[in-house]
Structure formats: structure tokens, C-alpha cells
C-alpha positions in Angstrom: -5.3 19.5 -1.8 -8.8 20.0 -2.1 -7.9 23.2 -4.5 -6.3 20.5 -6.7 -9.3 18.8 -6.9 -11.6 21.8 -7.8 -9.3 22.9 -10.4 -9.2 19.6 -12.1 -12.9 19.5 -11.8 -13.2 22.8 -13.7 -10.9 21.9 -16.3 -12.0 18.3 -16.9 -15.8 20.3 -17.1 -16.9 17.8 -14.1 -20.3 19.6 -12.5 -19.7 21.1 -8.8 -22.2 18.7 -7.4 -20.1 15.9 -8.4 -16.9 17.6 -7.4 -18.4 17.9 -3.9 -18.5 14.2 -3.6 -14.9 13.7 -4.6 -14.0 16.3 -2.3 -15.7 14.8 0.6 -14.5 11.2 -0.4 -10.7 12.8 -0.3 -11.5 13.8 3.2 -12.2 10.3 4.3 -8.6 9.2 3.1 -6.3 9.0 6.0 -3.5 11.7 5.6 -1.0 8.9 5.8 -2.1 7.3 2.5 -1.1 10.1 0.5 1.4 12.2 2.4 4.4 12.7 0.2 3.0 12.7 -3.0 2.5 15.4 -5.3 -0.8 17.1 -4.8 -1.9 17.5 -8.3 -1.3 13.4 -8.4 -3.3 12.9 -5.3 -6.1 14.7 -6.8 -5.9 13.1 -10.1 -6.1 9.6 -8.3 -9.1 10.6 -6.4 -11.0 11.9 -9.6 -9.7 8.8 -11.1 -11.5 6.8 -8.7 -14.6 8.3 -8.2 -15.4 9.5 -11.7 -13.2 6.7 -13.7 -11.3 9.9 -15.3 -8.3 7.9 -17.2 -4.9 9.3 -15.8 -3.6 10.1 -19.2 -6.5 12.7 -19.7 -5.9 14.2 -16.3 -2.1 14.6 -17.6 -3.1 16.5 -20.8 -5.3 19.1 -18.9 -2.5 19.6 -16.0 1.0 19.3 -17.6 2.3 18.8 -14.0 0.3 15.7 -13.4 2.0 12.2 -13.8 0.3 9.5 -15.4 2.3 6.9 -13.6 1.9 8.5 -10.4 -1.8 8.7 -10.9 -2.4 5.2 -11.7 0.1 4.2 -8.7 -1.9 6.2 -6.1 -5.2 5.4 -7.2 -4.5 1.6 -6.5 -2.9 2.7 -3.1 -5.9 4.9 -2.5 -8.8 2.6 -3.8 -9.9 1.1 -0.6 -10.5 4.3 1.0 -12.0 6.2 -1.3 -14.5 3.4 -2.7 -16.0 2.9 0.4 -16.4 6.4 1.4 -17.7 7.4 -2.1 -20.9 5.3 -1.5 -21.6 6.5 1.5 -21.1 10.1 0.6 -23.0 9.6 -2.8 -26.3 9.1 -0.7 -25.9 11.8 1.7 -25.2 14.1 -0.9 -28.4 13.1 -3.1 -30.2 12.9 0.2 -29.5 16.8 0.8 -30.1 18.0 -2.6 -33.3 15.8 -2.9 -31.7 14.0 -6.1 -32.6 10.4 -7.1 
């Protein structure tokens, strides 16, 4: 799953530092929340929530992604990602010395 997040970040020209935040947010999502879904759609949903990348744009850079599934998963995963992302963002910025 993390490989798909990295692949989509590369195709969408998202910097590696930002991609780390998305991967860390994904790691905090319980497996039962996304299990059974196609991996590229889960990765697209995480990027949709973390970076506000439109699902249609993800579908254009990765033909195997499904716009409808990404939006559905994003709604289901929102409660996990948004709370984790705020915490992760501050941790990553503290480690990297960013402000």
C-alpha cells in the first residue's frame, strides 16, 4: 500500500517530504478501515485527504484508479487521516527543523 502512495506522489509531483507525511498518516489507519479495497484507490483516498488532490486528477495519472471508489474511501477514512495528519505534520516539521 505504501508503494502506491509513493508511486502516486511521484506521478503527481508531490515532494518526498510531503509524501512521508501521507505514508505516516496511512500507517495510523486501522487495517479494517481499508481492507478489501483496491490498493491504488486506498492510496488515492489518502492523498485526496492529506493534500486535497482531486480524485479525478488521480484517475488521470493512474488509469487503474477509480474516481468513485477514491471518493467513497476518502469519506470512510477521513476521521482517521485528519486526526493523524495534524499530529504527524508537527512531528515531521520538528524533526526536519521546518516552520
